[in-house]
C-alpha positions in Angstrom: 3.7 14.2 -24.5 0.8 11.9 -24.8 0.6 8.3 -23.5 1.3 6.7 -27.0 4.5 8.8 -27.2 5.4 7.8 -23.6 5.0 4.1 -24.4 7.2 4.5 -27.5 9.8 6.2 -25.3 9.6 3.4 -22.7 10.4 0.9 -25.5 13.9 2.3 -25.3 14.1 0.9 -21.7 15.3 4.3 -20.4 13.4 7.4 -19.2 14.5 10.8 -17.9 11.8 11.5 -15.3 13.2 14.9 -14.2 13.4 16.2 -17.8 9.9 14.9 -18.5 8.5 16.8 -15.6 10.1 19.9 -16.8 8.1 19.7 -20.1 4.8 20.1 -18.3 5.1 23.9 -18.1 6.6 26.0 -15.3 3.3 27.1 -13.9 1.6 23.7 -14.1 0.7 22.6 -10.6 2.6 19.5 -9.4 1.8 19.1 -5.7 -0.8 20.4 -3.2 0.2 19.9 0.5 -1.5 21.6 3.4 -1.3 25.3 2.4 1.4 24.8 -0.2 0.9 24.8 -4.0 4.1 23.6 -5.7 4.5 24.0 -9.5 6.6 21.6 -11.6 9.2 24.4 -11.9 9.4 24.7 -8.1 9.5 20.9 -7.8 12.4 20.6 -10.2 14.4 23.3 -8.3 13.7 21.6 -5.0 14.9 18.2 -6.3 18.1 19.9 -7.6 18.8 21.3 -4.2 18.2 18.0 -2.5 20.6 16.4 -5.0 23.3 18.9 -4.0 22.8 18.4 -0.3 22.7 14.6 -0.5 25.8 14.5 -2.7 27.7 16.7 -0.3 26.6 15.6 3.1 24.6 12.4 3.0 25.7 10.0 0.3 29.1 8.4 0.9 28.6 5.3 -1.3 26.2 3.7 -3.8 24.7 1.7 -0.9 20.9 1.6 -0.4 19.5 4.5 1.6 16.4 4.4 3.7 13.6 6.9 3.7 11.8 7.3 7.0 9.5 10.2 6.5 5.8 11.0 6.7 4.0 11.8 3.4 5.2 15.2 2.3 6.8 16.9 -0.7 10.2 16.3 1.0 9.6 12.6 0.7 9.3 12.9 -3.1 12.2 15.4 -3.4 14.3 12.9 -1.5 13.2 9.9 -3.5 13.9 11.5 -6.9 17.2 13.0 -5.7 18.4 9.6 -4.7 17.5 8.2 -8.1 19.4 11.0 -9.8 22.4 10.0 -7.8 22.0 6.4 -8.8 20.9 5.3 -5.3 18.2 2.7 -4.5 15.7 3.9 -1.9 14.4 1.6 0.9 10.9 2.8 1.9 10.7 2.4 5.7 7.3 2.2 7.5 6.7 5.4 9.4 4.4 3.6 11.8 7.4 1.7 13.2 9.1 3.3 16.2 12.8 4.3 16.4 13.8 1.1 18.1 12.1 -1.0 15.4 13.6 1.1 12.7 17.0 0.6 14.2 16.5 -3.2 14.1 15.4 -2.9 10.5 18.4 -0.8 9.7 20.7 -3.5 11.0 18.8 -6.4 9.4 18.7 -4.7 6.0 22.3 -3.5 6.2 21.3 0.2 5.6 24.0 2.6 6.5 22.1 5.9 5.9 18.5 6.9 6.7 16.8 10.1 5.5 14.5 11.2 8.4 12.9 14.4 9.8 16.3 15.6 11.1 17.7 15.4 7.6 14.9 17.5 6.3 15.4 20.0 9.1 19.0 20.3 8.2 18.2 20.9 4.5 15.7 23.5 5.4 18.2 25.3 7.7 20.6 25.8 4.8 18.1 26.1 2.0 19.2 29.6 0.8 22.8 28.6 0.6 22.2 25.4 -1.4 23.0 25.7 -5.1 20.9 23.6 -7.4 22.8 20.5 -8.8 24.3 21.7 -12.1 24.8 18.4 -13.8 22.5 17.1 -16.5 19.6 15.0 -15.2 20.1 11.3 -15.9 17.9 8.8 -17.8 16.7 6.0 -15.5 17.6 2.6 -16.8 14.6 0.3 -16.7 16.6 -2.7 -15.5 18.1 -0.7 -12.5 16.7 -1.1 -9.0 14.6 1.9 -8.1 13.3 1.1 -4.7 12.8 -1.6 -2.1 9.4 -1.9 -0.3 9.0 -4.1 2.7 6.3 -6.7 3.1 4.5 -7.1 6.4 6.8 -9.9 7.3 6.7 -12.6 10.0 10.2 -12.0 11.2 12.2 -9.1 12.5 13.5 -8.5 9.0 10.5 -8.3 6.5 10.8 -9.5 3.0 12.4 -7.1 0.6 10.5 -6.6 -2.6 12.8 -5.1 -5.4 11.1 -2.9 -7.9 13.0 -1.6 -10.9 12.4 1.7 -12.8 10.8 -0.3 -15.5 8.3 -1.9 -13.0 7.3 1.5 -11.7 7.1 3.4 -15.0 5.0 0.7 -16.7 2.7 0.3 -13.7 2.2 4.1 -13.5 1.6 4.4 -17.3 -0.8 1.5 -17.4 -2.9 3.0 -14.7 -2.8 6.5 -16.2 -4.0 5.0 -19.6 -6.8 3.1 -17.9 -8.1 6.1 -16.0 -7.4 8.5 -18.9 -5.4 10.8 -16.6 -5.1 14.4 -17.8 -2.9 17.4 -16.8 -6.0 19.2 -15.5 -6.7 16.3 -13.1 -5.8 16.1 -9.4 -5.1 12.8 -7.7 -5.4 12.6 -4.0 -3.9 10.0 -1.7 -3.9 9.4 2.0 -2.0 6.2 1.5 1.5 6.1 3.1 4.3 6.4 0.5 6.2 3.5 2.0 3.4 1.3 0.5 3.7 0.6 -3.2 0.1 1.8 -3.7 1.0 5.1 -2.1 4.2 5.8 -4.0 2.7 4.9 -7.4 0.2 7.7 -7.2 2.8 10.6 -7.6 4.5 8.7 -10.4 1.2 8.5 -12.3 0.6 12.3 -11.9 4.2 13.1 -12.8 3.9 11.1 -16.1 0.6 12.8 -17.0 1.5 16.3 -15.8 -1.4 16.2 -13.4 -1.3 17.5 -9.8 -0.9 15.4 -6.6 -2.9 16.2 -3.5 -0.9 14.8 -0.5 -3.4 14.2 2.4 -1.7 14.2 5.8 -2.1 10.9 7.6 -4.4 12.2 10.3 -8.0 13.3 10.4 -7.6 15.7 7.4 -9.1 13.3 4.8 -12.6 14.8 4.9 -11.5 18.4 4.9 -9.0 17.9 2.1 -11.4 16.1 -0.2 -14.2 18.7 0.4 -11.8 21.6 -0.1 -9.9 20.5 -3.1 -12.4 18.1 -4.8 -9.8 15.9 -6.5 -10.5 14.1 -9.8 -9.2 10.8 -8.4 -8.6 9.4 -4.9 -6.7 6.3 -3.8 -7.8 4.7 -0.6 -8.3 1.4 1.2 -11.8 0.1 2.0 -11.6 1.1 5.6 -11.1 4.8 4.6 -14.1 4.6 2.2 -16.2 3.1 5.0 -15.2 5.9 7.4 -16.1 8.6 4.8 -19.5 7.2 4.0 -20.3 6.7 7.7 -18.7 9.8 9.0 -19.8 10.6 12.6 -20.6 14.2 11.9 -23.3 13.3 9.4 -25.4 16.4 9.8 -22.6 18.8 8.9 -20.3 16.7 6.6 -22.3 13.9 5.0 -23.7 16.0 2.1 -20.4 17.7 1.4 -18.2 14.6 1.4 -20.7 12.5 -0.6 -21.0 15.4 -3.1 -17.2 15.6 -3.4 -16.8 11.9 -3.8 -19.6 11.8 -6.4 -17.8 14.5 -8.5 -14.6 12.3 -8.7 -13.8 10.6 -12.0 -12.7 7.5 -10.0 -12.2 6.4 -6.4 -9.6 3.7 -6.5 -10.1 1.1 -3.8 -7.3 -1.4 -3.2 -5.0 -2.9 -0.6 -7.7 -5.2 0.8 -10.9 -7.1 -0.2 -13.8 -4.7 -0.2 -16.8 -6.0 1.7 -19.9 -6.5 -0.4 -22.2 -4.3 1.8 -19.7 -1.4 1.4 -19.6 -1.9 -2.4 -23.4 -1.9 -2.6 -23.7 1.2 -0.4 -21.2 3.1 -2.5 -22.9 2.1 -5.7 -26.3 3.1 -4.3 -24.8 6.6 -3.7 -23.6 6.6 -7.3 -20.0 6.9 -6.2 -17.4 6.1 -9.0 -15.6 3.4 -7.1 -13.0 1.4 -9.0 -12.1 -1.8 -7.2 -8.5 -2.9 -7.8 -6.4 -6.0 -7.3 -2.6 -6.1 -6.9 0.2 -6.3 -4.5 3.7 -5.1 -3.8 5.3 -7.7 -6.0 3.2 -6.5 -9.0 4.0 -2.8 -8.4 0.4 -2.2 -7.2 -2.5 -2.6 -9.6 -2.9 -5.6 -11.9 -6.7 -5.3 -12.5 -9.3 -2.7 -11.9 -13.0 -2.2 -12.5 -14.4 0.7 -14.5 -15.5 3.5 -12.2 -18.9 3.0 -10.8 -19.2 -0.6 -11.9 -18.7 -3.7 -9.7 -20.2 -7.1 -10.6 -20.9 -9.7 -7.9 -20.8 -13.4 -8.8 -21.0 -16.3 -6.4 -20.9 -13.9 -3.5 -17.6 -12.4 -4.7 -17.0 -8.9 -6.0 -15.2 -8.4 -9.3 -11.8 -6.9 -9.3 -12.1 -5.9 -13.0 -10.0 -6.6 -16.0 -6.2 -6.7 -16.5 -4.6 -3.3 -17.0 -2.0 -2.5 -19.8 1.5 -4.1 -19.5 0.2 -6.8 -17.2 -0.7 -10.5 -17.8 -2.8 -12.7 -15.6 -3.9 -16.4 -15.7 -5.9 -18.6 -13.3 -5.1 -22.4 -13.4 -7.4 -25.3 -12.9 -6.9 -25.1 -9.1 -8.0 -21.5 -9.1 -4.5 -20.2 -8.4 -3.9 -16.7 -9.7 -0.6 -16.2 -11.6 0.8 -12.9 -12.8 3.3 -11.8 -15.5 4.3 -8.6 -17.3 6.4 -5.5 -17.1 5.3 -4.6 -13.5 6.5 -7.8 -11.8 9.2 -7.3 -9.1 12.7 -8.2 -10.0 13.2 -10.7 -7.2 9.7 -12.3 -7.5 9.8 -16.1 -7.6 8.6 -17.1 -11.1 7.8 -20.3 -13.0 9.8 -21.3 -16.1 7.3 -19.4 -18.2 7.9 -16.3 -16.1 4.7 -16.3 -14.1 4.5 -15.4 -10.4 2.1 -17.2 -8.1 0.2 -14.5 -6.1 -0.9 -16.8 -3.3 -4.5 -15.9 -4.1 -7.3 -18.0 -5.4 -9.9 -16.8 -7.8 -11.6 -17.1 -11.2 -12.0 -15.2 -14.5 -15.5 -15.0 -15.9 -16.6 -15.0 -19.6 -16.1 -11.3 -19.8 -12.5 -11.4 -18.6 -13.2 -10.1 -15.1 -11.2 -11.4 -12.2 -12.9 -12.5 -9.0 -10.6 -13.2 -6.0 -11.7 -15.7 -3.4 -8.9 -15.0 -0.9 -5.5 -16.2 0.2 -4.5 -19.8 0.0 -2.6 -19.6 3.3 -3.6 -18.4 6.7 -2.6 -14.8 6.2 -5.3 -12.2 6.4 -5.6 -8.5 5.7 -6.9 -6.0 8.2 -7.2 -2.3 7.3 -4.8 -2.8 4.3 -2.1 -4.5 6.4 -1.0 -8.1 6.0 -1.4 -10.0 9.3 0.5 -13.3 9.8 -1.1 -15.3 12.8 2.1 -17.3 13.5 4.1 -14.2 14.5 1.4 -13.1 16.9 0.9 -16.6 18.4 4.6 -17.0 19.0 4.8 -13.6 20.7 1.9 -14.4 23.0 3.5 -17.7 24.1 6.5 -15.7 25.2 4.5 -13.5 27.5 3.7 -16.1 30.1 4.2 -19.8 30.5 0.6 -20.1 31.8 -0.6 -20.1 28.2 -0.3 -23.5 26.5 -1.7 -22.6 23.1 -2.7 -19.4 21.3 -4.4 -19.3 17.9 -5.2 -16.1 15.9 -8.0 -16.4 13.2 -9.7 -13.7 11.2 -13.4 -12.8 11.2 -15.2 -10.3 8.9 -15.4 -6.7 10.1 -17.4 -3.9 8.4 -14.7 -1.3 9.1 -11.4 -3.1 8.6 -12.4 -5.9 6.2 -11.1 -8.5 8.7 -9.9 -8.4 12.3 -8.0 -10.9 14.4 -9.5 -13.0 17.2 -7.1 -14.6 19.6 -8.2 -17.8 21.3 -6.1 -18.8 24.3 -5.8 -22.1 26.1 -4.3 -21.6 29.5 -2.9 -23.9 32.2 -4.0 -21.4 34.9 -6.0 -18.2 35.1 -4.8 -15.4 32.8 -6.5 -12.1 32.1 -7.0 -11.5 28.4 -6.9 -7.7 29.0 -3.4 -8.1 30.5 -2.3 -10.2 27.5 -3.5 -7.6 25.1 -1.7 -4.8 26.9 1.5 -6.8 27.1 1.3 -7.7 23.4 0.9 -4.0 22.5 4.4 -3.4 23.9 5.9 -6.1 21.6 4.1 -5.7 18.3 2.8 -2.8 16.2 -0.8 -1.8 17.0 -2.2 -3.0 13.7 -1.1 -6.6 14.5 -2.9 -6.7 17.8 -6.1 -8.9 17.6 -9.3 -7.0 18.3 -10.8 -9.8 20.5 -9.3 -12.2 23.1 -11.0 -15.2 24.6 -9.9 -18.0 26.9 -11.2 -21.2 25.5 -10.2 -24.8 25.0 -9.0 -25.1 21.5 -10.4 -27.5 19.0 -8.0 -30.0 17.5 -8.2 -33.0 15.2 -5.8 -35.8 14.5 -4.1 -36.1 11.1 -2.8 -39.3 9.6 0.5 -39.0 11.5 -1.3 -39.2 14.8 -0.2 -35.7 15.8 -2.7 -33.2 17.0 -3.0 -30.0 15.1 -5.4 -27.0 15.4 -8.3 -26.9 12.9 -8.3 -23.2 12.0 -11.4 -23.5 10.0 -13.4 -24.7 13.0 -11.8 -22.1 15.2 -13.0 -19.4 12.7 -16.5 -20.6 13.3 -16.0 -20.7 17.0 -14.5 -17.2 17.0 -17.4 -15.8 15.1 -19.8 -17.2 17.6 -17.8 -16.0 20.6 -17.7 -12.5 19.2 -21.4 -12.5 18.4 -22.3 -13.7 22.0 -19.9 -11.2 23.5 -21.6 -8.3 21.6 -25.1 -9.3 22.4 
């Protein structure tokens, strides 16, 4: 089935994913994972057994079910099996520890979580499990498919509700743009609990292509060199690490050659530093810079592979993909509309969602993003909210009177946090950092800590408030002096 036929099928607002995957051919390769090569026929059989197990031993109601797994075929079997049973999946971040997941479970009112123990139980009774014998169901485009969690500022992150229609149109639009074929292989090291991660298998399933699941460890270089995928999804930090791999003498030629042979290297999840873009283009790498977010089911715009214009010191994010709409108002605010917009996104009367980003569209229709309108910044693909970190620091000791976290540019992570502390008495920044690491996930911990009298200015009300812009300048200077 070609993409035109798929689009016509989508117009009916229903889609049978399991049946569609069965039409790709029994020997067509669906998933590559470590030493496993799984055909679409094997994939269908595995999903059918997962449906049987879940219906008998896991699912007791139509309530939402959490998935707390590392990237693996089992993750995808579980997700599609839940959909076949009419269950919405909540994608839980694997980087969170058990105690944090338990808090999320209570805050989100999740009664059941599929985790590694669940998969072990399925594996132990695999031969006894009979494939689910009922006919696969067509997924209604208005039904809720999954919930992804934003990097929230509270114990209970924001729930982003994505329908089957959101996911299917997002995947199809990307597949059309990149001209994805059954002979292609798309690799992803991105975690499946992120919308950019889970959209990759949906693209390959629609096109009948194969998915290369790269374990989330140091296997990125080896996997790419061994399998030489047609497409790769990654964040800028990962591209930076590949280009500047420490074992340059033994791996540089191989990895650059493998990247060069790709049809496209999709870069998203964070702003890509201009030096990294320029270096990738100098190496003739087919990078495709992308703009999107969880609320838009990943991609909204993308550049053609190997092309990235720079205007006013900003890198282009490309043009709008199929089934999306985008406008920039007179205040440079970016608004998004279309089939991929999350069900619970806050919209204007005209149906547009304000992204929180500022940018412009040039005469050729390319989007250039200036950055966030608020204080949030992105480090290594993760949203960082300073207020959460600052409040936590103030709880560590009463010797700290003020704490402010601001971002500075970083070649590897895009941006990193700098924490400036004003203390009533002597405090050791090293101790603060170590204590903070017990209270927050590692990716939220600022890279640098300094004791310094904070800058403030008086607003019209007479109250003192911190000038974050001035503190960014101060932080840059402190880091520069510290590294000299």
